[in-house]
N, C-alpha and C positions, 0 to 999 in steps of 0.2 A: 969168597965174596960176602961181605957183611950185609945181613938182611934184618930188618926190624919191623915190628908192627907199629903203625901210627894211626891216629884218629883223624879222619877227614872232616870237612866243614859241616857235613850234615849229621855228624856223630857216628857214622859207620867207619869201620876200620879197613885198612889195606896194608899191603906189604911194601916197604920201601927198600930199594937197593941203594945203599948209601954212596958207594963209589960212583955210581952212574947219576945220582940225584934223580932217580926215576922210580915211579910207583906203579903198582899193578892197576890202580884206578886213580881217578882225579882227586887231588887234594881238596878240591872244592866240593867234594861229596861223592863217595863211591856209589852209593845207592841212587842218588840223584842222576849221576851220569849214566848208569845202566838203564834206568827207567826212561831217560830222555832219548838216548842214542839208539839203544837196541830194542826197547819195547815200543815207545811211542812212534819213532820214525822207522822202525823195522817191523816187528811182529804185528802191532796194531794196524800199521799202514798196509801190510800184506793182507791181513784178514779183511780189511775194508775194501781193498782193491779186488781181491779174489776170494769172495766169501764162500765159494763152493769147493775150494780145494782142501781136502783132508785125506790122510794126515798131512800135516805140514812138516816138511823135511828141513831141518836146520843144521848148518855147520858152523861151529864156533872156532875161529882162528885165535888160539890162545886161551885154553880152558882155565888156566890159572887157579884162582881161588874158588871157582864155581859160582860166583855171584850171579853172572848173567844166566847161567843154567838154572839156578834156584828161582830167580824171579820169573823166568820163562815157565818153569814147571808150575809155579803158583798161579800164573795167568792161565795155563792150560786147564787147571782145576776150576778156576773161577769161571771161565768161559765155556767149560765143558767141550773143549776141542782136543783132538788127538795130535800130539807132537812127537816126532822121532828126532832125537838130538844127538849129534856127533860132536864131541869136543876133542880138538887136536892140541896136544901140548908136548913139547920136546923135553921140558924139564919140570916135572910135577912138583907142586907145593907139598911140603912134608906135613905129617899129621900134627906135630907140635904147633906149627903155624896155624893150621886149620882150627885148632882148639881155641886159639886166641882171637879169632874173628867173631864179630857180634851180629852177623847178618840175621840170624834167626830171631834175636830180640828186636832188632830194628824193623824187621818186616812183620813182627807179631805173628809168627807161625811156630809150629812145633819143629823139632829137630829131625824128624824122621827122614825127610827127603834130603836135606843137606848132609846129614850124617851118611845116608845111603850112597850119595854121590861119591863121597870120598873113601868109603869102605869097599865099594864094588870093584871088581877086578877090571883091569885094562884089557882091551881087545875083545870084549864080550858085551853083548846087548843085555841090559838089565831093565826090567819093568819096575820103575820107582813109584808109579801110581797108575791107575787105569787110563789116565790121559797122557802119560809121559814115559818114554823109554830113553835110555842113555847108553851111548857107546863111546867110551873114552879110548883114544888112540895116542900112543906115545911115539911121536915121530916128528921130523922136521916138516915144516909147511911145504917145502919144495918136493916132498915125497908123496903128497896127496895125488891120487890118480883116479878118483871117481869122475865119471863123465855123465852129464845130464842127470844128476842125482838129487840136487838140493833146490828147494824153493827160496831159501833165505840164508845169507851168510852174515854172521856177526864177525866183523874183522877187528879184532881187539888185540893186535900184536903190540909189543913195545914200540915206542915212537921212532920215527925216522931219524931223529937226532942220535939215538943209541944204536939202532939196528936198521940202517938204510937199506940193506939187502932184502928186507922183508916187504918193502914198499916199491918194488920195481915192476917193470912190464912183465918180466918172467913169472913173478908170483901172481900178478893179476890175470895173466893168461890162464894159469891153472885155475884160479877162481872162476873166471868166465866159463871155461869148459866144464867145470863141476856143477854149474847151475843149469837147471832146466830153462826152457824158453820162458821169458818174462820174469825170471828169477831176479832177486834183489840182494844187493850187498850194502850194508851200512857200516860206517866207521866214524869214530870221533875225530879223525884227522880232517883237516881242510887245506893242507899244503898244496900249493899250485903244482908241484912236481908229482904229487900223488894223483891229483885230478887228471893231469896230462897222461900219466901212465895208464890209468883206467881207460881213458878215452882212446888211447893208442891201440888197446886190445879189443875195442868194440863196444865198451860200455857207454850208455847214455848216463851222464852224471849231473846231479843236482847239488847245488849248495843250499843248505838248510840252516836255520838258527841253531847254534851250538848249545851244549849244556852249560850250567854255571861255570864261569871262568874261561869259556871259549866263545868266540864270536860266531863261528860257523862249524859245520860238520858236513860230511858228504854222504849222499845216497846214490848208488849206481844200479842200473838195470840192464839186463840182457834182453833188449827188445828184439822182437821178430817182425 
């Protein structure tokens, strides 16, 4: 399958799978999308709503390039909060592709954390900073078996057009059970079928303004 590095509208790069006409991040801006969907409407919202919960336990569905994890780690340092991060990825990005991504420059940070994310071993917890630990797990999303473990899920799988099986009730039931009470899931998708699948397994779902290039996105909560 042919993969190439492309530059998105905000100057940050992403990986494109040409046969699918699908990217790891939005062509309207990889960094902008990550900040809007996962930080603003995910992490920042959680901190504002539940200011006394620490550490914050985060699960990312689709670790991919590590962009969402990198921005989250930088936010943890900035806000001096503790985050334990689990990134699940069935098909890891290779080191040659990682070297071509420009997130460190675009985010005006040093390479220590980003490099560490991609050099650290899978299936082991690594302390990448005093505020941020990372556990990478290589497996299918359907094999996630944690129960009442996470406060926040970044659901960043490939779109339903390409992999509809990742946006079904069976997957969202796994997500629901993996969250603690009042846990939150955010995703860039706003498809009606996705919203209905979330609601069917028990989530309370909100439509929110989307990132550049998308009218809406979804945020779901495991309300008690």
